MARBA-3410 file (N, C-alpha, C, O; in Angstrom, 1 decimal):
42
7.2,19.1,0.4,7.1,17.6,0.3,8.4,17.1,1.1,9.5,17.7,1.1 ~ 8.1,16.0,1.6,9.2,15.3,2.4,10.2,14.6,1.5,10.0,14.6,0.3 ~ 11.2,14.0,2.1,12.1,13.3,1.4,12.1,11.8,1.8,11.7,11.5,2.9 ~ 12.5,10.9,0.9,12.6,9.5,1.1,13.8,9.2,2.0,14.9,9.6,1.7 ~ 13.6,8.5,3.1,14.6,8.2,4.0,15.2,6.9,3.8,16.4,6.7,3.7
14.3,5.9,3.6,14.8,4.4,3.4,13.8,3.9,2.3,12.5,4.0,2.4 ~ 14.4,3.2,1.3,13.6,2.6,0.3,13.6,1.0,0.5,14.5,0.5,1.0 ~ 12.6,0.3,0.1,12.6,-1.2,0.0,12.8,-1.8,1.4,13.4,-2.8,1.6 ~ 12.2,-1.2,2.4,12.3,-1.8,3.7,11.2,-2.9,3.9,11.4,-3.8,4.7 ~ 10.1,-2.7,3.3,8.9,-3.6,3.4,8.6,-4.2,2.0,8.9,-3.5,1.0
8.1,-5.4,1.9,7.7,-5.9,0.6,6.2,-5.5,0.4,5.3,-5.9,1.1 ~ 6.0,-4.7,-0.7,4.6,-4.2,-0.9,3.7,-5.3,-1.6,4.2,-6.1,-2.4 ~ 2.4,-5.3,-1.2,1.4,-6.3,-1.7,0.4,-5.5,-2.6,0.0,-4.4,-2.3 ~ 0.1,-6.1,-3.8,-0.9,-5.4,-4.5,-2.2,-5.4,-3.9,-2.6,-6.3,-3.3 ~ -2.8,-4.1,-4.1,-4.1,-3.9,-3.4,-4.0,-3.3,-2.0,-5.0,-3.3,-1.3
-2.9,-3.0,-1.6,-2.7,-2.4,-0.2,-2.1,-1.1,-0.3,-1.5,-0.7,-1.2 ~ -2.4,-0.3,0.8,-2.0,1.1,0.9,-1.1,1.1,2.1,-1.4,0.5,3.1 ~ 0.0,1.9,2.0,1.0,2.0,3.0,1.1,3.4,3.4,1.0,4.3,2.6 ~ 1.2,3.7,4.7,1.3,5.0,5.2,2.0,5.1,6.5,2.2,4.1,7.2 ~ 2.4,6.3,6.9,3.1,6.5,8.2,2.1,7.1,9.2,1.6,8.2,8.9
1.8,6.5,10.3,0.8,7.1,11.2,1.4,8.1,12.2,2.6,8.4,12.1 ~ 0.7,8.7,13.0,1.1,9.8,13.9,2.3,9.4,14.8,3.2,10.2,15.1 ~ 2.4,8.1,15.1,3.5,7.7,16.0,4.7,7.3,15.3,5.8,7.0,15.9 ~ 4.7,7.4,13.9,5.9,7.1,13.0,6.0,5.7,12.6,7.0,5.3,12.0 ~ 4.9,4.9,12.9,4.9,3.6,12.5,4.3,3.5,11.0,3.5,4.2,10.6
4.9,2.5,10.1,4.4,2.2,8.9,3.3,1.3,9.0,3.4,0.2,9.5 ~ 2.0,1.7,8.4,0.9,1.0,8.5,0.5,0.4,7.2,0.7,1.1,6.2 ~ -0.3,-0.7,7.1,-0.8,-1.2,5.9,-2.3,-1.4,5.9,-2.8,-2.0,6.9 ~ -3.0,-0.9,4.9,-4.4,-1.0,4.9,-4.8,-1.5,3.4,-4.1,-1.2,2.4 ~ -5.9,-2.4,3.4,-6.4,-2.9,2.2,-7.1,-1.8,1.5,-8.0,-1.1,2.1
-6.9,-1.5,0.2,-7.6,-0.5,-0.5,-9.0,-1.1,-0.9,-9.2,-2.3,-1.1 ~ -9.9,-0.1,-1.0,-11.3,-0.4,-1.4,-11.2,-0.9,-3.0,-12.0,-1.8,-3.4 ~ -10.4,-0.3,-3.7,-10.1,-0.7,-5.1,-8.7,-1.1,-5.2,-7.9,-0.9,-4.4 ~ -8.5,-1.8,-6.4,-7.1,-2.3,-6.6,-6.9,-3.7,-6.6,-7.9,-4.4,-6.4 ~ -5.7,-4.2,-6.7,-5.5,-5.6,-6.9,-5.7,-6.2,-8.2,-5.6,-5.5,-9.3
-6.0,-7.3,-8.2,-6.3,-8.0,-9.6,-7.7,-7.7,-10.1,-8.7,-7.5,-9.3 ~ -7.8,-7.6,-11.4,-9.1,-7.3,-12.0,-9.8,-8.6,-12.1,-9.2,-9.6,-12.3 ~ -11.1,-8.6,-12.1,-12.0,-9.8,-12.2,-12.3,-9.8,-13.7,-12.4,-8.8,-14.3 ~ -12.4,-11.1,-14.2,-12.9,-11.4,-15.5,-14.3,-11.2,-15.7,-15.0,-11.5,-14.7 ~ -14.8,-10.8,-16.9,-16.2,-10.6,-17.1,-16.9,-11.9,-17.4,-16.4,-12.6,-18.3
-18.0,-12.1,-16.8,-18.7,-13.4,-17.1,-19.5,-13.2,-18.4,-19.9,-12.1,-18.7 ~ -19.7,-14.3,-19.1,-20.3,-14.3,-20.3,-21.8,-14.8,-20.2,-22.5,-14.8,-21.2
END
């Protein structure tokens, strides 16, 4: 497992996934699940 080099460089958004691509860039993608839960309709 790798080690953490720098923390808190970007502000994370709920429902997004962050990863490092092959070129070493930090990328952001919207997760298929996650974020705020929807209320159940009556």
